[in-house]
C-alpha positions in Angstrom: -17.5 -1.5 26.5 -19.4 1.8 26.0 -21.6 2.4 23.2 -19.5 5.0 21.5 -16.5 2.5 21.1 -19.0 -0.1 19.8 -20.3 2.4 17.3 -16.8 3.2 16.1 -15.9 -0.3 15.7 -19.2 -0.9 13.7 -18.2 2.0 11.5 -14.9 0.7 10.8 -16.0 -2.8 10.1 -18.9 -1.4 7.9 -16.5 0.8 6.0 -14.1 -1.8 5.2 -16.9 -4.1 4.0 -18.6 -1.6 2.0 -15.4 -0.3 0.3 -14.5 -3.7 -0.8 -17.9 -4.6 -2.0 -17.8 -1.4 -4.1 -14.4 -2.5 -5.5 -15.9 -5.9 -6.3 -18.8 -4.2 -8.0 -16.9 -1.9 -10.2 -13.7 -4.2 -10.8 -15.5 -5.7 -14.0 -15.4 -2.2 -15.7 -11.7 -2.7 -16.2 -10.7 0.6 -15.0 -8.7 -0.9 -12.0 -5.9 -2.5 -13.7 -4.2 -3.9 -10.5 -4.9 -7.2 -8.7 -7.0 -6.9 -5.7 -6.9 -9.1 -2.6 -10.2 -8.5 -0.6 -10.7 -8.9 3.1 -14.6 -9.5 3.1 -15.1 -11.8 6.2 -11.9 -10.7 7.9 -12.8 -7.1 8.8 -12.8 -7.5 12.5 -9.0 -8.3 12.7 -7.8 -4.8 11.3 -10.7 -2.8 13.1 -10.0 -4.4 16.5 -6.3 -4.1 16.2 -5.9 -0.6 14.8 -8.5 1.0 17.1 -5.9 0.5 19.9 -3.1 2.2 18.1 -2.1 5.9 18.3 -1.6 7.9 15.2 2.0 7.9 15.3 2.2 4.1 16.0 3.3 2.3 12.7 2.1 -0.6 10.8 3.2 -2.6 7.9 0.7 -4.4 5.7 0.5 -7.3 3.2 -1.1 -7.9 -0.2 -4.4 -7.9 1.5 -4.0 -4.4 2.6 -7.3 -2.4 2.3 -8.6 -3.3 5.7 -5.4 -2.2 7.6 -5.2 1.0 5.7 -8.7 1.9 6.3 -8.8 0.9 9.9 -5.5 2.9 10.7 -7.2 6.0 9.1 -5.6 6.1 5.8 -7.1 8.6 3.4 -9.7 7.0 1.5 -9.5 9.3 -1.6 -5.9 8.4 -1.9 -6.6 4.7 -1.5 -9.3 4.4 -4.3 -7.2 6.7 -6.5 -4.2 4.3 -6.1 -6.4 1.3 -7.1 -7.6 3.2 -10.2 -3.9 4.1 -11.0 -4.4 7.9 -10.6 -1.8 10.5 -9.8 -3.8 11.4 -6.6 -3.2 7.9 -5.3 -1.0 7.2 -2.3 1.7 5.9 -4.5 1.1 8.3 -7.3 -0.9 5.5 -9.2 2.0 3.3 -9.8 2.0 1.0 -6.9 -1.8 -0.2 -7.0 -3.7 -2.1 -4.4 -0.8 -4.0 -2.9 1.3 -0.9 -2.1 -0.8 1.4 0.0 0.9 3.9 2.3 -0.1 7.0 4.3 2.9 8.1 6.4 1.0 10.8 8.2 -1.1 8.0 9.7 1.7 5.6 10.5 1.0 3.3 7.4 4.5 2.6 6.3 3.3 0.6 3.4 2.1 -2.8 2.2 4.2 -5.5 0.5 2.8 -8.4 -1.5 5.7 -10.9 -1.1 4.5 -13.4 1.6 6.5 -13.0 4.9 8.3 -9.7 3.7 6.3 -7.5 6.0 7.9 -9.3 9.0 11.7 -8.2 8.7 10.8 -4.9 7.5 8.5 -4.1 10.5 11.3 -5.5 12.8 13.8 -3.1 11.1 11.4 -0.2 11.7 11.1 -1.2 15.3 14.8 -1.4 15.8 15.3 2.0 14.1 12.7 3.4 16.5 14.5 1.9 19.5 17.9 3.3 18.4 16.4 6.7 17.9 14.6 6.5 21.2 11.2 6.9 19.5 8.2 5.3 21.5 6.2 4.2 18.4 4.8 0.7 18.6 5.1 -1.2 15.4 2.3 -3.7 14.3 3.1 -6.1 11.6 0.3 -7.9 9.7 0.7 -11.3 8.1 -1.1 -14.5 7.2 -0.5 -17.9 8.7 1.3 -18.9 5.5 4.0 -16.4 6.3 4.9 -18.3 9.6 6.2 -21.0 7.4 8.8 -18.8 5.9 12.4 -18.8 7.3 12.4 -15.1 7.7 9.5 -15.3 10.2 11.7 -17.4 12.4 14.8 -15.2 12.1 12.8 -12.0 12.6 10.9 -13.2 15.9 14.2 -14.4 17.1 15.8 -11.0 16.6 12.8 -9.2 18.0 12.8 -11.3 21.2 16.6 -11.0 21.6 16.5 -7.2 21.4 13.2 -6.8 23.3 11.5 -4.8 20.6 8.1 -3.2 20.9 6.2 -5.1 18.2 2.8 -6.5 17.9 2.8 -9.4 15.4 -0.7 -10.0 14.1 -1.3 -13.4 12.4 -4.6 -13.3 10.4 -5.2 -17.2 10.3 -7.8 -17.6 7.5 -6.9 -21.2 7.0 -5.6 -21.0 3.4 -2.5 -20.0 1.5 -4.1 -19.3 -1.9 -5.9 -22.7 -2.4 -4.0 -24.9 -0.1 -5.5 -25.7 3.2 -3.5 -25.4 6.7 -3.7 -29.2 7.2 -1.8 -29.7 3.9 1.0 -27.2 4.8 1.7 -27.7 8.5 2.3 -30.8 10.6 -0.4 -31.6 13.2 1.8 -31.2 16.2 3.2 -27.8 15.0 2.6 -25.4 18.0 2.7 -21.5 17.1 2.6 -20.8 20.8 5.6 -22.8 21.7 7.6 -21.4 18.6 6.9 -17.9 19.9 7.6 -18.6 23.6 10.9 -20.2 22.4 11.9 -16.9 21.0 10.9 -14.8 24.1 7.6 -13.6 22.5 4.3 -13.6 24.3 1.6 -15.4 22.5 -2.2 -15.0 22.5 -5.1 -16.3 20.4 -8.6 -14.8 19.8 -11.7 -15.1 17.8 -10.8 -13.0 14.8 -14.4 -12.5 13.7 -15.6 -10.9 16.9 -14.4 -7.3 16.8 -15.1 -6.6 20.4 -13.1 -9.6 21.5 -10.3 -8.5 19.3 -10.3 -5.0 20.5 -10.4 -5.8 24.1 -7.7 -8.4 23.8 -5.4 -6.1 21.9 -6.1 -3.3 24.3 -4.5 -5.5 27.1 -1.6 -6.6 24.8 -0.8 -3.0 23.6 -0.7 -1.9 27.3 1.7 -4.5 28.2 4.0 -3.9 25.2 4.3 -0.1 25.9 5.1 -1.0 29.5 7.8 -3.6 29.1 8.6 -3.6 25.3 8.2 -7.5 25.1 7.3 -8.4 21.5 4.1 -10.2 21.3 2.2 -12.4 18.8 -1.6 -12.6 18.5 -3.1 -15.2 16.3 -6.7 -14.3 15.0 -8.8 -17.0 13.5 -10.8 -15.7 10.6 -11.9 -16.6 7.1 -11.9 -14.9 3.6 -15.2 -15.2 1.7 -14.0 -14.5 -1.7 -11.2 -15.9 -4.0 -7.7 -15.4 -3.0 -7.2 -12.7 -5.6 -10.1 -11.0 -7.2 -13.8 -9.9 -6.6 -15.6 -13.1 -7.1 -16.8 -16.2 -5.0 -14.7 -19.2 -5.7 -16.6 -21.9 -3.7 -17.2 -23.7 -7.0 -13.5 -24.5 -7.2 -14.1 -27.0 -4.4 -10.7 -26.6 -2.6 -12.8 -25.8 0.6 -14.7 -28.7 2.3 -18.5 -28.6 1.7 -20.4 -26.2 4.0 -17.2 -24.6 5.3 -17.9 -21.2 3.7 -21.6 -21.2 4.9 -20.4 -21.9 8.4 -18.1 -19.1 8.5 -20.5 -16.7 6.8 -22.7 -17.4 9.8 -19.9 -15.9 12.0 -20.0 -12.6 9.9 -18.0 -9.8 11.8 -20.4 -7.1 10.5 -23.5 -9.0 11.6 -22.0 -9.7 15.1 -21.2 -6.2 16.0 -24.3 -4.9 14.3 -26.3 -7.3 16.6 -24.6 -5.7 19.7 -25.8 -2.2 18.7 -29.6 -2.2 19.3 -30.1 1.4 18.4 -31.3 1.2 14.8 -31.5 4.9 14.0 -27.9 5.2 15.2 -26.8 2.5 12.8 -28.7 4.1 10.0 -27.1 7.4 10.4 -23.7 5.8 10.8 -24.1 3.8 7.5 -25.4 6.8 5.6 -22.3 8.8 6.7 -19.9 6.0 5.6 -21.7 5.5 2.4 -21.5 9.1 1.5 -17.7 9.0 2.1 -17.1 6.1 0.1 -19.2 7.3 -2.9 -17.4 10.6 -2.8 -14.0 8.7 -2.8 -14.9 6.7 -5.9 -16.1 9.7 -7.8 -12.9 11.5 -6.8 -10.7 8.6 -8.0 -12.7 8.2 -11.3 -12.5 12.0 -12.1 -8.6 12.3 -11.2 -5.9 12.3 -13.7 -3.5 9.7 -14.5 0.3 10.2 -13.7 2.4 11.8 -16.4 4.9 10.0 -18.4 7.6 12.0 -16.5 6.4 10.7 -13.2 6.3 7.1 -14.5 9.8 7.4 -16.0 11.3 8.9 -12.9 9.8 6.0 -10.9 11.0 3.2 -13.1 14.2 4.7 -14.4 
């Protein structure tokens, strides 16, 4: 991988981390009135996947949507404004953190209901095929969504109709506070489930952005060539609470030492270590910091949606 690609991956991982750390920092001010689900610790997934997508390729995201939105190139001013409930937000300040969209960048939206992204994304892919559009559709979801009936119905439909879809399963081991071993039988095999529905299956270290990028690059090339829907499972880990800006290791639903073990696999530290040019990293971080600070200032200074906008939306 050339140094420019590595630097670009670093900038995206850093941008996601810094944006979410800033959200966490300001959340206690009570100006962000929507729930936030942060991806700190999981940044390599969105970064490695979305850097392989074209601008007109489409994604559909989940309640944990910030990373996908940023990695796909969504407008940062609009995102932060949306979280602050401002009219300049990407959903006019009415949707909040879990309903991000930027159609110009192929971000069709994010939906908080577990598993609901999957049939929506399959529907988009079917529409594209009927209209003879070449857009690849990428669907993000957590491993908990693979337990929903709609997951099985959707991958069956995608395999049956040979739809050009990349299913991205972010396996962070937990559904809220419940671990994987408490939800799925030991002999359950996602690879066999996929292959039984005519999907190709791959697995990769979801905390190594270079490995994710390279593997998804191969997969996307194959999907564009033969339209076979494909699922990649990426092993990763969220550092903070399921919903909110705080650490929750004190709740003791995670085994002792597990969080520390995963922090040692920090996606940002790993990509930073591979770029040995410190002045280059310094310039990149300053550039990103400036953009993020500007977005928060823009959001705070923006106006709230009018009563007319709110009434038209709800009624």
